[in-house]
N, C-alpha and C positions, 0 to 999 in steps of 0.2 A: 573485523569487531564480535563484543558483550557478548551477548542472550538477553533479547528483550524480550515483551511481554507481544502477544495479539496482537490487545488493544493499542501499544505504543508505535507496536507495528504498522497497526491501521491508522497511526496521528502523521508518520513515520512519509507516509503511503497518498492519503489525501494532500498535507502538504508540499510532497513532490511536482503531485496532481495540478492540482491547481496552481503554481507554480511553476508548472509546463505548459498551459491554456495563457499564462498572461495576465494573471490574478493575483494579488498579492494576498499571499495564505493571511487574515489577519486574524486573530479569534474568532469572531460570529462567521467572517469566510468556515475556517475549517466543522464548527458547530454545525452550521446547517448542514455539510459535506453529510457531513458523517449523519444529522440528524441527534448530537447529543448537547448536553446544554454545558454553555460559554463557564461554568466555572469550572468545568471538568478538564475543558482544554486546556485553560491556565496551567492544572495541574500536574495534564501529563507534554507541555510542554519547559514545563518545573525539571522533568525530568529528562527528557530530553536533553534540557540545556545542563540538566548534570553526566550527563554522558558525553557530552562534547558529541551530541548530533544536529539540533538548534541554534538560533543566535534567533532572539530578540530582545529591545529593545524599550524602555517603555512605553506604552501607546505607540509602538510599533510594528510592520508582517514580523510577522514570522517566516526565517529564512534559516536552509539548510545548510550542512557544514562540509564539508572531500564527503567523511565520513558516511555521512546524513546520510546522501543526497548516491555515492555509491548504496548505499544498503536499501533505501528508496526504488533505485532503480529496479534492485533485485526482489526486492516485496512486489514491486508492479507486473514487469513479468513475472510469475511466475503463477501472480494470479491470472493473466494478461491468456496465456500457457493457457491451463485447469477453463478460464472461462469457453476458449476456442475449442477446447474438449471437449466439454457439453454443449456445444450444440453442437458437436459432429457428432454426436451422441443422439441429437435429437434433441437435447433439455432449446424448453425457449429460453432466447436470448436475456433474458430480462431473472428469469430461474436460475440461469447457466452464475451469473455475474455475484447470484448473495451464494450463492453455493464455495462458485469459485472465492469468494470475500473466509469464507473456513474454512476450506481446506484449503491454501496457501498458510494457512499455519499450522498443519500437524500434518499432508505430507513429507516421508523421505528424500532427502538425494536422490535419490537413486528412483523411487516410484517417482520421484519431479523429472528425474533423466529417463522411464520412460517410457512416461507420456508424449514427451520430446521429441525421443526420437519417432512410437508413434502417429504422433498427428503430421511430420513436417512429413514424411512414409504417405502420411492416408493426400492430403494433399495438390502431391502431387499428379492425381489418381484421381 
């Protein structure tokens, strides 16, 4: 997958989470989920469509392409791992979720792998 901005990663993740819950990923729903304005969602969806990561017909829900879904799964997995790690460190769940959202975009693959290994080793204890 071509590299995309942190913001577009957040939109991919939001669409994926909404779809996973069985909720149609509408512009309004994504805006509410991310606490952004609807024109921001429209602009982001246009960019995701240009990169063939999402599809949307006029006034229809946003759906992810196979490539978009794969990218969103990876983003969500990083977020989930980081949140779990931060909670293990004693960070409150709400703060852990917010911090994980920021961290998921910037940590290297190597660091993420070390966190995964550490987290898996600690969960068995």
